[in-house]
C-alpha angles and dihedrals in degrees: 000000000000113000086233089071097052120104126253134189128224104194102306096341115101115203120200095224143358097267120111128184106227113223127255134163111261108183088221095127130105129223114350100347104311117144114258127214088254092054090050090051090049095056092039091055092049090051091049087050090066107260110152098207125021118197112201115218138260101328112185116239095185132025092239090061099059115114095190136019100251097041114140108266142192095175095115135045092239089069092066101077097045090053090054087074091056096047092045091053091054093046091050088060093050097256136124123229133201125189118229108223114208148178117190097204111190090000088076086076091092088062102033102039094067086057090053091253129127123228122228133241140161092263141356115247117203119219092003109183091198099054140032125187141089115280140139139209117275121249122230089254092052092049092056092043091057092045091055090045090059090052092049091048090052089053089051091048091055090049091050092057101257111155093218145352124241116200112216106230100153143073113015098342124131090247090056089049088056093047098047115082087213095065098026110068097148120144096206132077091291095062145039112048122051090250091055092046088053094048090093090055091046095051092047091052092049092047092050092047092051091054100046137046118288092239095051110114117246115192133181135207104212132195108214101181133024121235095242135053099251094057139075113328122216093244088067093037090057092050090048091053090052092049093050090049089051089049090060112265109154099215139007128212108200119218148138124308125215113351124256130178114356119282107346094053093052141064089261099078118166138206094054101195120169088265092054098043115122096018093179094047098111092051092049093048091054094047092048090055089058102046138051101208123091113285124201122212118212133173125093099336109168114149133063095221091054094048092046089053091052093053095042091050091054092241091128140354099217135028118222124209133179119155096045090054092053089061096034115023088177095055097116092055089051090053091047089058097038120015091192092063112125117218116243093224113107096187092240092149093226087129088059092048089053089054092047089055088059096254128130117271117272141138112263091221106036132049113208132202093251090064090068 
């Protein structure tokens, strides 16, 4: 049997194989962030397709962190019961599901600015070539309000039947904005040294842990290097990963930090040839050598032989896929039957472009059953 189809545990959560569905927003909700029937079918079909752990995408923990109206949300108690339908559908297909809790920070400007509201961030950067939009630095009160909102959202996630929580600390998230010295230029206890820039992460972890059971898995997706020269460097990203492991996070998914030039300076890299497969591999390998909890590798993974090598070499414990599962939710079952099978996904990013146009997630070339 391929090592990819052997089980693994993250704290008390046993996963049937080493495949993880990496989170992405899907715009499949209804109203103000409630799961729709189509979203339930989407996750159910991925679970039926053999993915061991599904991570649902960018779920708002606080209203100020929403980057679009219909973004998945767990910022109110009335969201708990509707999400039970989603988690039950995944469990019925034999899968496990974690919710990715998120705050978009300054990125919420695209949603809030048209309503004549500013978004919030650690600091304001003048003449920023990487971001345009109206936003302002967070006050101490706002920082603590968001911290407590993450803890409350984790409590709701546990009540809704999610098997774990993943904290979004990569890409354009507020946590990444706190970690990167480019976007965090605060002069108080929330900025400056690496320890201070990680204080936000630490307090969120402690607040979540206080509000849920000790054995409930808390995961983090961590950006360890920004996509442009002036940002976070890997030497600090590696140290941050080690510090968050020591704090108590039960698993780390290693990814890109703040986004640079589209698409090469982002997590959405294209033209995934065999030479470009696993474009975050070296980062993940280094992190794995420093921690003893399960580590997930993401970034253009496309072939069984490559992923088996990564796991056998001890460079990662799980492999995390996103775009191929949008086109083929049943991909893992296909690999289980034929390890030579080549995914149909060509990493063209047209699925991303569909999302950026404000439309529900789908593959531009393949209609799946969950779409209805």
